[in-house]
C-alpha positions in Angstrom: 3.1 -109.4 -21.4 0.9 -107.3 -23.8 0.1 -108.1 -27.4 0.8 -104.9 -29.3 -0.1 -104.4 -33.0 1.6 -101.6 -34.8 -0.1 -100.6 -38.0 2.6 -98.5 -39.7 3.9 -98.4 -43.3 7.2 -96.9 -42.3 9.3 -99.7 -40.8 12.1 -97.6 -39.3 9.5 -95.8 -37.1 7.8 -99.0 -36.1 11.1 -100.8 -35.4 12.2 -98.0 -33.1 9.1 -98.6 -31.0 9.6 -102.4 -31.0 13.1 -101.8 -29.6 11.7 -99.8 -26.7 8.9 -102.3 -25.8 10.5 -105.7 -26.5 11.2 -108.3 -25.2 8.7 -107.6 -22.4 5.8 -107.6 -24.9 4.7 -109.4 -28.1 4.8 -106.9 -30.9 3.7 -107.4 -34.5 4.1 -104.8 -37.2 1.5 -104.6 -40.0 2.5 -102.5 -42.9 -0.8 -102.5 -44.8 -4.5 -102.3 -43.8 -5.1 -105.3 -46.2 -2.9 -107.4 -43.9 -5.2 -107.2 -40.8 -8.6 -108.8 -40.5 -11.2 -108.8 -37.7 -12.2 -112.4 -36.8 -14.8 -111.5 -34.1 -14.7 -111.2 -30.4 -12.0 -108.6 -30.7 -9.6 -111.2 -32.3 -7.7 -110.4 -35.4 -5.5 -112.1 -38.0 -2.5 -110.1 -38.9 0.3 -110.7 -41.5 3.3 -108.7 -40.7 6.7 -108.9 -38.9 7.9 -109.6 -35.4 11.5 -109.8 -34.2 13.8 -112.4 -32.9 16.1 -111.9 -29.9 18.7 -110.2 -32.1 16.2 -107.7 -33.5 16.0 -109.3 -36.9 12.6 -108.9 -38.5 10.8 -112.2 -39.2 7.6 -112.5 -41.4 4.8 -113.7 -39.2 1.1 -114.6 -39.3 -0.4 -113.8 -35.9 -3.9 -114.5 -34.7 -5.2 -113.3 -31.3 -6.6 -110.5 -29.3 -4.4 -107.4 -29.2 -4.1 -105.6 -25.9 -3.0 -102.4 -27.6 -2.8 -100.8 -31.1 -0.6 -98.1 -32.5 -2.2 -96.7 -35.7 -0.5 -94.6 -38.3 -3.0 -92.0 -39.6 -1.9 -92.1 -43.2 -1.6 -95.5 -44.7 -1.5 -96.5 -48.4 -5.1 -97.3 -49.4 -6.8 -97.1 -46.1 -6.3 -94.5 -43.3 -5.5 -95.6 -39.8 -8.9 -94.1 -38.8 -10.7 -96.4 -41.3 -8.7 -99.4 -40.1 -9.6 -98.5 -36.4 -13.3 -98.3 -37.4 -13.1 -101.6 -39.4 -11.6 -103.3 -36.3 -14.6 -102.3 -34.2 -13.1 -99.1 -32.7 -10.8 -100.8 -30.1 -10.4 -98.8 -26.9 -6.7 -99.4 -26.3 -4.8 -97.4 -28.9 -2.8 -94.4 -29.8 -2.5 -92.7 -33.2 1.1 -91.9 -34.4 1.4 -89.5 -37.3 3.3 -86.6 -38.8 -0.1 -85.0 -39.3 -1.6 -85.6 -35.8 -1.8 -81.9 -35.1 -3.3 -80.8 -38.5 -6.9 -79.6 -38.3 -8.0 -81.8 -41.2 -6.9 -85.1 -39.5 -8.0 -83.9 -36.0 -11.5 -83.3 -37.5 -11.5 -86.8 -39.1 -10.5 -88.4 -35.8 -13.1 -86.4 -34.0 -15.8 -87.4 -36.5 -14.9 -91.1 -36.1 -15.0 -90.9 -32.3 -11.3 -91.2 -31.6 -9.9 -89.6 -28.5 -7.8 -86.6 -29.7 -5.5 -86.9 -26.7 -4.3 -90.2 -28.1 -2.7 -88.5 -31.1 1.1 -88.5 -30.9 3.2 -86.5 -33.3 5.6 -88.8 -35.1 8.5 -86.5 -35.5 9.4 -86.5 -31.8 12.2 -88.4 -30.1 11.3 -92.1 -29.7 11.7 -91.8 -26.0 9.0 -89.2 -26.0 6.8 -91.5 -28.0 7.4 -94.4 -25.6 6.7 -92.1 -22.6 3.3 -91.4 -24.1 2.4 -95.0 -24.9 3.9 -96.6 -21.7 1.1 -95.6 -19.4 -1.5 -97.3 -21.6 0.6 -100.5 -21.7 1.2 -100.4 -18.0 -2.5 -100.0 -17.3 -3.2 -103.1 -19.5 -0.5 -105.1 -17.6 -1.9 -104.0 -14.2 -5.4 -105.0 -15.3 -4.2 -108.5 -16.5 -2.3 -109.0 -13.2 -5.5 -108.3 -11.1 -7.6 -110.7 -13.1 
C-alpha cells in the first residue's frame, strides 16, 4: 500500500484519480498549499480529504511520509512547483495540469529542476492519467516489498 498525496484544487479531477487507485492505496487530497507542511525527514502534515469505502469524502488530518505526490501546476496562492520546492523536492511525483505543455510552465518546471517527462496533461481520459502514474506507484510497491 502506498501513501499518495494529491495536491489539486479541483476536487472532481482528484476524486477521479482516487477512484482508480483506491482501496489499494491510502490517498489524501489537499486542496490548498496552505494545508500541507513539511515536518522533517520527508514527513508532512496535511489537512484534506480521504474517502470511506462508499467513496464519500471525509475531512482528514494526516501525518506521515508520502510515497508519491500528484501536484497540480496552478494552485490558488502557491503553484505546484513552489509547493514541490517547499516540500524538499520529493523524487516520487507527477505534475498534472491543463498547462503542462505550455512553454511558460515547462520553463518554470525546468528552472526548478522538475523532470519534464513527469508532466501529464489534465484534459486526457482518467484511464490515460492512471496509465501514466501507475508505473511510478508500482515501482514504489515493488521497492517496499523487497525491503
